[in-house]
C-alpha positions as CSV (number, residue, x, y, z in Angstrom):
1,M,12.1,-10.4,-5.5
2,H,12.8,-9.7,-9.2
3,Y,11.9,-11.6,-12.3
4,N,14.1,-10.6,-15.2
5,C,12.5,-10.3,-18.6
6,E,13.7,-9.4,-22.0
7,S,15.1,-5.9,-23.0
8,N,16.5,-5.2,-19.5
9,H,13.1,-4.8,-18.0
10,H,12.1,-6.6,-14.8
11,V,9.1,-7.3,-12.8
12,T,9.3,-6.9,-9.0
13,I,7.2,-8.7,-6.5
14,Y,5.8,-6.7,-3.6
15,D,3.7,-7.9,-0.6
16,I,0.5,-5.9,-0.7
17,D,-1.4,-7.6,2.2
18,D,-2.2,-11.0,3.6
19,K,-4.1,-11.9,0.5
20,R,-2.2,-10.6,-2.4
21,L,1.1,-10.0,-4.0
22,L,1.9,-7.3,-6.5
23,A,4.0,-7.9,-9.6
24,I,5.1,-4.6,-11.1
25,D,7.5,-3.1,-13.5
26,P,8.2,0.4,-12.0
27,D,9.4,1.9,-15.3
28,T,6.2,1.1,-17.3
29,V,3.8,0.7,-14.4
30,F,2.7,-2.6,-15.8
31,W,1.3,-4.6,-12.9
32,S,-0.7,-7.6,-11.8
33,L,-2.2,-8.6,-8.5
34,I,-1.7,-12.2,-7.7
35,S,-3.6,-14.2,-5.0
36,K,-1.3,-15.8,-2.4
37,E,-3.4,-18.9,-2.8
38,R,-2.0,-19.4,-6.3
39,D,1.5,-20.7,-7.2
40,L,3.5,-17.6,-7.8
41,D,6.1,-19.0,-10.2
42,S,3.5,-20.7,-12.4
43,T,1.2,-17.6,-12.5
44,L,4.1,-15.4,-13.4
45,T,5.6,-17.6,-16.1
46,K,2.3,-18.7,-17.7
47,E,0.1,-15.7,-17.3
48,V,1.8,-12.4,-16.2
49,I,5.1,-12.4,-18.0
50,P,3.6,-13.3,-21.5
51,I,1.2,-10.3,-21.2
52,Y,4.0,-8.1,-20.0
53,E,6.3,-9.1,-22.9
54,K,3.5,-8.3,-25.3
55,F,2.8,-4.8,-24.1
56,K,6.0,-3.6,-22.4
57,H,7.4,-1.7,-25.4
58,D,4.1,0.2,-26.0
59,L,3.8,1.0,-22.3
60,A,7.4,2.2,-22.2
61,K,6.9,4.5,-25.2
62,E,3.7,5.8,-23.7
63,M,5.2,6.5,-20.3
64,Q,8.2,8.2,-22.0
65,G,6.0,10.6,-23.9
66,F,3.8,11.3,-20.9
67,R,6.7,12.1,-18.7
68,F,9.1,14.0,-21.0
69,E,7.1,15.8,-23.6
70,S,6.8,19.5,-22.9
71,N,3.2,20.0,-24.0
72,L,1.9,23.2,-22.4
73,T,-1.9,22.9,-21.9
74,A,-2.6,25.3,-19.1
75,V,-1.5,28.6,-17.7
76,Y,-2.1,29.7,-14.1
77,I,-2.5,33.5,-13.7
78,N,-2.0,35.0,-10.3
79,P,-3.5,38.4,-11.1
80,V,-2.9,39.8,-7.6
81,D,-0.2,39.3,-5.0
82,I,-2.2,40.8,-2.1
83,C,-4.8,38.8,-0.2
84,N,-7.8,39.4,2.0
85,A,-7.1,36.3,4.0
86,N,-4.2,35.4,6.3
87,C,-4.0,31.6,6.3
88,T,-1.4,30.1,8.6
89,Y,0.3,28.0,6.0
90,C,0.2,30.2,2.8
91,Y,3.0,29.5,0.3
92,V,3.0,33.1,-0.9
93,P,5.5,35.2,1.1
94,A,3.8,37.4,3.6
95,S,5.5,40.5,2.3
96,L,3.9,39.9,-1.1
97,R,0.5,39.3,0.4
98,R,0.8,42.6,2.2
99,N,2.5,44.9,-0.3
100,G,2.3,43.2,-3.6
101,T,0.9,44.4,-6.9
102,R,-2.2,43.6,-8.9
103,M,-3.0,43.6,-12.6
104,N,-5.4,46.1,-14.1
105,R,-8.1,45.2,-16.6
106,H,-5.9,46.2,-19.6
107,Q,-2.9,44.2,-18.4
108,L,-5.0,41.1,-17.8
109,E,-6.5,41.4,-21.3
110,E,-3.0,41.7,-22.7
111,V,-1.8,38.7,-20.8
112,L,-4.6,36.6,-22.1
113,T,-4.1,37.8,-25.6
114,R,-0.4,36.9,-25.5
115,I,-1.2,33.5,-24.1
116,F,-3.7,32.8,-26.8
117,D,-1.3,33.9,-29.5
118,Y,1.3,31.5,-28.1
119,F,-1.1,28.5,-28.3
120,L,-2.2,29.5,-31.8
121,E,1.4,29.6,-33.0
122,A,2.5,26.5,-31.1
123,R,-0.4,24.3,-32.1
124,G,-1.4,25.8,-35.5
125,N,-5.0,25.7,-34.2
126,V,-6.8,25.8,-30.8
127,E,-9.6,23.3,-31.4
128,S,-9.0,22.0,-27.9
129,K,-9.2,25.0,-25.6
130,P,-6.2,25.7,-23.5
131,V,-6.9,26.1,-19.7
132,I,-6.6,29.3,-17.8
133,V,-6.8,29.1,-14.0
134,F,-7.0,32.3,-12.0
135,H,-5.1,31.6,-8.8
136,G,-3.8,33.1,-5.6
137,S,-3.2,35.1,-3.7
138,E,-7.0,36.0,-4.1
139,P,-8.1,36.6,-7.7
140,L,-11.5,38.0,-6.8
141,L,-9.9,41.1,-5.5
142,I,-10.1,42.2,-9.1
143,K,-13.4,40.4,-9.6
144,D,-14.8,42.8,-12.3
145,A,-11.7,42.3,-14.5
146,I,-11.7,38.6,-14.0
147,F,-15.4,38.2,-14.9
148,D,-15.0,40.5,-18.0
149,S,-12.1,38.3,-19.1
150,I,-14.2,35.2,-18.7
151,R,-16.9,36.8,-20.9
152,D,-14.6,38.1,-23.5
153,F,-12.3,35.1,-23.9
154,N,-14.7,32.3,-23.2
155,D,-14.5,31.2,-26.9
156,R,-10.8,30.8,-26.6
157,F,-10.1,29.3,-23.2
158,H,-11.6,27.0,-20.6
159,F,-11.5,28.9,-17.3
160,G,-10.9,27.9,-13.7
161,I,-10.6,29.9,-10.6
162,Q,-9.2,29.1,-7.1
163,T,-10.7,31.4,-4.5
164,N,-11.2,31.7,-0.8
165,A,-14.8,32.6,-1.6
166,L,-14.8,35.7,0.7
167,L,-15.8,38.0,-2.1
168,L,-18.2,35.6,-3.8
169,E,-21.9,36.7,-4.2
170,D,-24.9,34.7,-5.2
171,R,-25.0,36.4,-8.6
172,D,-21.4,35.5,-9.2
173,V,-22.1,31.8,-8.9
174,D,-24.7,32.2,-11.7
175,L,-22.1,33.7,-14.0
176,L,-19.5,31.0,-13.2
177,K,-22.1,28.3,-13.9
178,Q,-23.2,30.0,-17.1
179,Y,-19.7,29.9,-18.6
180,G,-18.8,26.5,-17.2
181,V,-16.0,27.8,-15.0
182,S,-14.2,25.2,-12.8
183,V,-14.2,26.6,-9.3
184,G,-12.1,25.6,-6.3
185,V,-12.9,26.9,-2.9
186,S,-11.0,26.4,0.3
187,L,-12.5,24.9,3.5
188,D,-10.2,23.1,5.9
189,S,-12.6,21.6,8.4
190,P,-16.3,20.8,9.0
191,Q,-15.7,22.4,12.4
192,R,-15.9,26.2,12.5
193,E,-13.3,26.5,15.2
194,T,-10.7,24.4,13.4
195,N,-11.2,26.0,10.0
196,D,-11.2,29.5,11.4
197,Y,-7.9,28.8,13.3
198,Q,-6.2,28.0,10.0
199,R,-8.0,30.3,7.6
200,K,-8.6,33.8,8.9
201,T,-9.3,37.1,7.1
202,V,-6.7,39.8,7.3
203,S,-8.8,41.4,10.1
204,G,-8.6,38.1,12.1
205,K,-12.2,36.9,11.4
206,G,-12.9,33.3,10.5
207,T,-13.9,32.2,7.0
208,F,-16.1,29.2,7.7
209,D,-19.5,30.8,7.5
210,K,-18.8,32.6,4.2
211,V,-17.3,29.6,2.5
212,V,-20.2,27.3,3.5
213,E,-22.6,29.9,2.3
214,A,-20.8,29.9,-1.1
215,I,-20.8,26.1,-1.3
216,N,-24.6,26.1,-0.7
217,W,-25.0,28.6,-3.6
218,F,-23.2,26.2,-6.0
219,D,-25.8,23.5,-5.0
220,G,-24.0,20.5,-6.5
221,Y,-22.5,22.2,-9.5
222,E,-20.3,19.6,-11.2
223,G,-17.5,22.2,-11.8
224,L,-17.0,22.8,-8.0
225,S,-14.3,21.3,-5.9
226,V,-13.4,22.0,-2.3
227,I,-9.7,22.1,-1.3
228,C,-8.9,21.0,2.3
229,T,-5.3,21.7,3.4
230,I,-4.3,19.0,5.9
231,T,-2.4,20.0,9.0
232,K,-1.8,18.5,12.4
233,Y,-4.8,20.3,13.6
234,N,-7.4,19.0,11.2
235,V,-6.0,15.6,10.1
236,N,-8.2,13.6,12.4
237,Q,-11.3,15.4,10.9
238,L,-10.9,14.2,7.3
239,P,-13.6,11.5,7.4
240,E,-16.0,14.0,9.0
241,A,-15.1,16.5,6.3
242,I,-16.1,14.0,3.6
243,S,-19.5,13.4,5.2
244,F,-20.1,17.2,5.7
245,L,-19.2,18.0,2.1
246,H,-21.2,15.1,0.7
247,Q,-24.2,16.5,2.5
248,K,-23.5,19.8,0.7
249,K,-23.5,18.0,-2.7
250,V,-19.8,18.8,-3.3
251,P,-18.7,16.4,-6.1
252,I,-14.9,16.6,-5.7
253,V,-12.6,17.2,-2.7
254,L,-8.9,17.6,-2.7
255,L,-7.2,16.6,0.5
256,N,-3.8,18.3,0.2
257,P,-1.1,17.7,2.9
258,V,0.3,21.1,3.7
259,R,3.4,22.1,1.7
260,G,6.3,23.3,3.7
261,T,7.4,25.9,1.1
262,Q,7.3,28.7,3.7
263,S,8.7,28.2,7.1
264,P,5.4,28.8,9.1
265,A,3.8,25.9,7.3
266,R,6.5,23.4,8.4
267,S,5.4,23.4,12.0
268,L,1.9,22.6,10.9
269,Q,2.7,19.4,9.0
270,P,0.9,16.3,10.3
271,R,2.6,13.2,11.5
272,Q,2.8,10.7,8.6
273,E,1.2,8.0,10.7
274,D,-1.8,10.2,11.4
275,L,-2.0,11.3,7.8
276,I,-2.1,7.6,6.6
277,T,-4.7,6.6,9.1
278,Y,-7.2,9.5,8.5
279,F,-6.7,9.9,4.8
280,I,-7.5,6.2,4.2
281,A,-10.4,6.6,6.6
282,A,-11.6,9.5,4.5
283,V,-11.3,7.5,1.3
284,E,-13.3,4.6,2.8
285,R,-16.0,7.1,3.9
286,A,-16.2,8.4,0.4
287,I,-16.5,4.9,-1.0
288,E,-19.3,4.1,1.5
289,L,-21.2,7.3,0.6
290,S,-20.8,6.7,-3.1
291,K,-22.1,3.2,-2.7
292,T,-25.1,4.1,-0.6
293,S,-26.3,7.4,-2.1
294,K,-27.1,8.7,-5.5
295,D,-24.4,11.3,-5.3
296,K,-20.7,10.4,-5.5
297,I,-18.0,12.3,-3.7
298,I,-14.6,12.0,-5.2
299,I,-11.3,12.6,-3.4
300,G,-9.5,14.0,-6.4
301,N,-5.9,13.5,-5.5
302,F,-6.6,9.8,-4.5
303,T,-8.4,9.3,-7.7
304,D,-5.3,10.6,-9.5
305,L,-3.2,7.9,-7.8
306,I,-5.8,5.3,-8.9
307,L,-5.4,6.6,-12.5
308,G,-1.6,6.5,-12.1
309,I,-2.1,2.8,-11.6
310,I,-4.8,1.8,-14.1
311,A,-4.4,4.5,-16.7
312,P,-1.2,6.5,-16.1
313,T,-1.5,8.9,-19.1
314,A,-5.1,9.8,-18.0
315,R,-3.8,11.6,-14.9
316,R,-4.7,15.3,-14.5
317,L,-2.8,16.3,-11.3
318,M,0.7,16.5,-12.6
319,C,2.4,16.9,-9.2
320,N,2.7,13.1,-8.8
321,I,4.9,12.4,-11.7
322,T,8.5,13.4,-12.6
323,P,9.3,15.7,-14.2
324,C,6.4,17.4,-12.5
325,G,3.9,19.4,-14.6
326,G,5.4,22.8,-13.6
327,A,7.5,24.3,-16.5
328,R,6.3,21.4,-18.7
329,C,2.5,21.1,-18.8
330,F,1.7,24.4,-17.2
331,L,3.3,27.5,-15.9
332,T,2.3,30.5,-13.8
333,V,2.2,34.2,-14.6
334,T,2.6,36.3,-11.5
335,A,0.8,39.6,-10.8
336,N,3.8,41.6,-12.2
337,G,3.9,39.3,-15.3
338,D,6.8,37.1,-14.3
339,F,7.0,33.5,-15.5
340,I,7.5,30.8,-12.9
341,P,7.2,27.0,-13.1
342,C,4.2,27.0,-10.7
343,G,2.9,29.1,-7.9
344,E,4.9,27.3,-5.3
345,F,8.1,28.8,-6.8
346,I,6.9,32.4,-6.3
347,G,9.3,33.2,-3.5
348,F,12.4,32.1,-5.4
349,E,13.8,34.7,-7.8
350,E,16.2,32.1,-9.3
351,F,13.2,30.3,-10.8
352,H,11.7,33.4,-12.5
353,A,12.1,33.1,-16.3
354,G,11.3,36.4,-17.9
355,N,8.1,38.5,-18.0
356,I,5.1,38.1,-20.3
357,F,5.1,41.9,-21.0
358,H,8.7,41.8,-22.2
359,S,9.4,38.3,-23.3
360,T,7.6,35.2,-24.6
361,I,6.2,32.0,-23.2
362,K,8.5,30.1,-25.6
363,E,11.6,31.8,-24.1
364,A,10.4,30.9,-20.6
365,M,9.9,27.3,-21.6
366,E,13.4,27.2,-23.0
367,S,15.0,29.0,-20.0
368,H,17.6,27.6,-17.7
369,A,15.2,28.0,-14.7
370,F,12.5,25.9,-16.3
371,K,14.9,23.3,-17.6
372,K,16.2,22.9,-14.0
373,V,12.7,21.9,-12.9
374,R,12.2,19.6,-15.9
375,A,15.5,17.9,-15.1
376,R,14.3,16.6,-11.8
377,I,13.3,13.0,-12.2
378,V,13.0,10.2,-9.7
379,E,15.8,8.2,-11.4
380,K,18.2,11.0,-10.1
381,I,17.0,10.8,-6.5
382,E,18.9,8.3,-4.5
383,E,16.0,7.1,-2.3
384,C,13.5,7.1,-5.2
385,E,15.5,5.4,-8.0
386,T,14.9,1.9,-6.6
387,C,11.3,2.5,-5.3
388,I,8.7,0.4,-7.1
389,F,6.2,3.2,-6.8
390,R,8.5,5.9,-8.2
391,N,6.3,6.6,-11.3
392,I,3.1,6.6,-9.3
393,C,4.3,8.9,-6.5
394,G,6.6,11.3,-8.3
395,A,8.3,12.5,-5.1
396,P,6.5,15.9,-4.8
397,C,7.2,18.8,-4.4
398,P,10.4,20.2,-5.9
399,A,9.6,23.8,-4.7
400,E,9.0,22.5,-1.2
401,L,12.3,20.5,-1.2
402,Y,14.2,23.5,-2.6
403,S,12.8,25.7,0.1
404,N,13.8,23.3,2.8
405,Y,17.2,22.1,1.5
406,K,18.1,24.2,-1.5
407,D,18.2,20.8,-3.2
408,M,15.3,19.4,-5.3
409,Y,16.9,16.0,-5.5
410,R,15.4,14.5,-2.4
411,P,12.3,12.4,-1.7
412,S,9.0,13.9,-0.7
413,P,8.6,14.9,3.0
414,Y,5.5,12.6,2.8
415,C,7.4,9.6,1.4
416,D,6.1,7.1,3.9
417,F,2.5,8.4,3.4
418,Y,2.6,8.0,-0.3
419,K,4.0,4.4,-0.1
420,E,1.2,3.4,2.2
421,L,-1.5,5.3,0.2
422,I,-0.4,3.6,-3.0
423,T,-0.4,0.2,-1.4
424,Y,-3.9,1.0,-0.2
425,A,-4.9,2.1,-3.7
426,F,-3.9,-1.4,-5.1
427,K,-6.1,-2.9,-2.4
428,A,-9.0,-0.7,-3.4
429,I,-8.6,-1.8,-7.1
430,A,-8.5,-5.4,-6.0
431,E,-11.7,-4.9,-4.1
432,D,-13.4,-3.6,-7.2
433,N,-13.9,-0.1,-5.8
434,V,-12.6,1.8,-8.9
435,K,-16.2,2.6,-10.0
436,H,-16.8,4.3,-6.7
437,L,-13.6,6.3,-6.8
438,L,-13.7,7.8,-10.3
439,R,-16.3,10.2,-11.8
440,D,-18.7,8.6,-14.2
441,K,-17.3,10.6,-17.2
442,A,-13.8,9.4,-16.4
443,L,-15.0,5.8,-16.3
444,E,-16.7,6.2,-19.7
445,N,-13.5,7.6,-21.2
446,L,-11.3,4.7,-20.1
447,E,-10.5,2.2,-22.7
448,Y,-9.6,-1.4,-21.7
449,K,-6.2,-2.4,-23.0
450,Y,-5.1,-5.6,-21.1
């Protein structure tokens, strides 16, 4: 059902559940939840549409800027190709993980200097620190160089690191806390057997004990997050994982459905029906724990969907918007210095856009390879262009779709999951659970508009 408004905008009515209807403009993400006990026509014409007409132009301008401005704020650095783990679903090609290269200390320093010079020239100042994330394969294989860089460049960048934690030591945690480094560690299950099936070392040993030891060392550090990659083997353990990590005082968890960028991962993808059931159960477990204890546990990617509804431009995970954040808000520098839109594109030479040792970030951002990624928008995807959730979901991931079909202009492999999850997110908002789903700092920074 559509209600036509001025300026070619329209509000669509969608049935959320047995209690509520959703009125939404998919282009601006203006929305209103309406009780089914109320007269729909009267509520729309007297209450909803007047507010919509008042704010729609500002919202459209805001959404346009958020989606299409190429404002680089972060650079991911993959300082090593090789890895000391052999996870079943890794998106880095196996040949690279076995035989790839690594940066030395001098090269890493040069990369960071060139990145800082780019931001200094592009912005005129760097009052707001750009973000550097050391990412996979496994950055701590050059731990000394990484930690020296954090010490030497701490006044110029905010640092993050994504690690399998196998090389972390107790004293390393102290340094990471000292410099306020954001840290993501990977744990796929609260059950040792399941985690160690999916996440093994190169020698075939499990990772569970070492990762849990590292989580204990962090002891509730607010900069810690735990990444759980969801497969058909652990999907039914998601609520249990939330309880386990809450006991460990983990503040943020990312529950990431496995990407099928590499063929071995595709056979591990969970059924969407199972993913919907257990992901929502995990969110409800997190809400319950946040209500009944002094410590919140936040499911970061669900929180980002909530923000995509209540404050779209406050989103931080740029995978669920089109164009996606790759080649626009962030890029990746590989171990040999190549520029790629994001780490998921590492196996595709056609998306490499120069090399930081021989060309510039500006040239990479203006390259044909990067422009191809930025050109992918939901309005150009047949199944997505009429979906009312198109600017909340964002049809991720272009690298995954390109890997599967050599065509980025397709909906997400998890399309049904995202539709159900976004519908559930509206229910969570209606039930006044936002305060249990967002970090306190995020709540403080939100400004009420309408």
